[in-house]
C-alpha positions as CSV (number, residue, x, y, z in Angstrom):
1,X,14.8,1.5,11.2
2,X,12.5,-0.9,9.3
3,X,11.3,0.3,5.9
4,X,7.6,-0.4,6.3
5,X,4.3,1.1,5.3
6,X,0.9,0.1,6.7
7,X,-2.0,1.0,4.4
8,X,-5.7,0.5,4.0
9,X,-8.1,0.8,1.0
10,X,-11.7,1.5,1.7
11,X,-14.3,1.9,-1.0
12,X,-18.1,1.9,-1.0
13,X,-18.3,3.5,2.5
14,X,-18.5,0.0,4.0
15,X,-16.1,0.3,6.9
16,X,-15.8,2.8,9.6
17,X,-12.1,3.9,9.5
18,X,-10.3,3.3,12.8
19,X,-7.4,5.7,13.5
20,X,-4.0,4.0,13.9
21,X,-1.5,4.9,16.5
22,X,1.5,4.5,14.2
23,X,2.8,7.1,11.8
24,X,3.5,4.7,8.9
25,X,-0.2,4.3,8.1
26,X,-1.4,5.6,4.7
27,X,-4.8,5.7,3.1
28,X,-4.8,5.3,-0.6
29,X,-7.5,5.7,-3.2
30,X,-9.1,2.5,-4.3
31,X,-8.6,1.1,-7.8
32,X,-11.6,2.1,-9.8
33,X,-11.6,0.1,-13.0
34,X,-14.1,-2.6,-11.9
35,X,-17.8,-2.1,-11.4
36,X,-17.7,-4.0,-8.2
37,X,-16.2,-2.1,-5.2
38,X,-15.2,-5.4,-3.5
39,X,-12.9,-6.2,-6.5
40,X,-11.6,-2.6,-6.6
41,X,-10.6,-2.8,-3.0
42,X,-8.5,-6.0,-3.6
43,X,-6.1,-4.6,-6.2
44,X,-3.8,-2.7,-3.8
45,X,-4.1,-5.5,-1.2
46,X,-2.9,-8.1,-3.6
47,X,-0.4,-6.0,-5.6
48,X,1.2,-3.9,-3.0
49,X,4.6,-4.1,-4.8
50,X,3.0,-2.1,-7.6
51,X,2.1,0.8,-5.4
52,X,4.8,0.9,-2.7
53,X,8.6,0.8,-2.8
54,X,9.0,-0.1,0.9
55,X,10.7,-3.3,2.0
56,X,7.6,-4.3,4.0
57,X,4.0,-3.5,3.5
58,X,1.2,-4.3,5.9
59,X,-2.3,-4.2,4.7
60,X,-5.0,-3.4,7.2
61,X,-8.7,-3.5,6.7
62,X,-10.1,0.0,7.5
63,X,-12.0,-1.3,10.5
64,X,-8.9,-3.0,12.1
65,X,-6.3,-1.5,14.4
66,X,-2.8,-2.5,15.1
67,X,-2.2,-3.3,18.7
68,X,1.6,-3.6,18.4
69,X,4.0,-1.6,16.3
70,X,4.6,-2.7,12.6
71,X,8.2,-3.4,13.5
72,X,7.1,-5.8,16.2
73,X,5.0,-7.8,13.6
74,X,8.0,-7.9,11.2
75,X,10.4,-9.1,13.8
76,X,8.0,-11.8,15.1
77,X,6.6,-13.1,11.8
78,X,8.9,-12.3,8.9
79,X,12.2,-13.9,9.8
80,X,12.9,-16.2,6.9
81,X,9.6,-15.6,5.2
82,X,8.4,-13.5,2.2
83,X,4.8,-13.2,3.3
84,X,2.7,-13.5,6.5
85,X,-1.0,-13.4,7.0
86,X,-3.6,-13.9,9.7
87,X,-5.1,-17.3,10.2
88,X,-8.7,-17.5,9.2
89,X,-10.9,-17.9,12.4
90,X,-13.0,-20.8,11.0
91,X,-11.4,-22.2,7.9
92,X,-7.9,-23.5,6.9
93,X,-8.6,-24.8,3.4
94,X,-8.8,-22.7,0.3
95,X,-11.4,-25.0,-1.2
96,X,-13.7,-24.7,1.8
97,X,-13.2,-20.9,1.6
98,X,-14.1,-20.9,-2.1
99,X,-17.3,-22.9,-1.5
100,X,-18.3,-20.7,1.4
101,X,-17.7,-17.5,-0.7
102,X,-19.7,-19.1,-3.6
103,X,-22.6,-20.0,-1.3
104,X,-22.6,-16.4,0.1
105,X,-22.4,-15.0,-3.4
106,X,-19.5,-12.8,-2.5
107,X,-18.7,-13.0,-6.2
108,X,-20.1,-14.9,-9.2
109,X,-20.3,-18.5,-7.8
110,X,-19.2,-19.9,-11.2
111,X,-16.1,-17.8,-11.3
112,X,-15.2,-18.8,-7.7
113,X,-15.6,-22.5,-8.4
114,X,-13.7,-22.1,-11.7
115,X,-10.8,-20.4,-9.9
116,X,-10.8,-23.1,-7.1
117,X,-10.7,-25.8,-9.8
118,X,-7.7,-24.1,-11.4
119,X,-5.9,-24.2,-8.1
120,X,-6.7,-27.8,-7.7
121,X,-5.5,-28.7,-11.2
122,X,-2.3,-26.9,-10.6
123,X,-1.5,-28.1,-7.1
């Protein structure tokens, strides 16, 4: 049996939670140290290894549902890899994503541009 946990973090009552059909799904309390709920919801998503001891973790947005078992995803996408993620539906460049996020003011545009510049300088 695969040691996997699927989890979701929802804060700010933004998403309608969709019930999963698999028993490994766990809901955890969001991080609460930032003033911005969006940032709080990212902590467990990015630092899963700090919250779970499982061999595999699968993060799900609260409004998404697995259509196949977690084991199927692991078998299909993790052979020889440490991490897998969904392809963005419209962008495939982190710098394009940063500019879009800055334009949409999903965070402080200056911070987003500064972070993208850091990535570019350390590429």
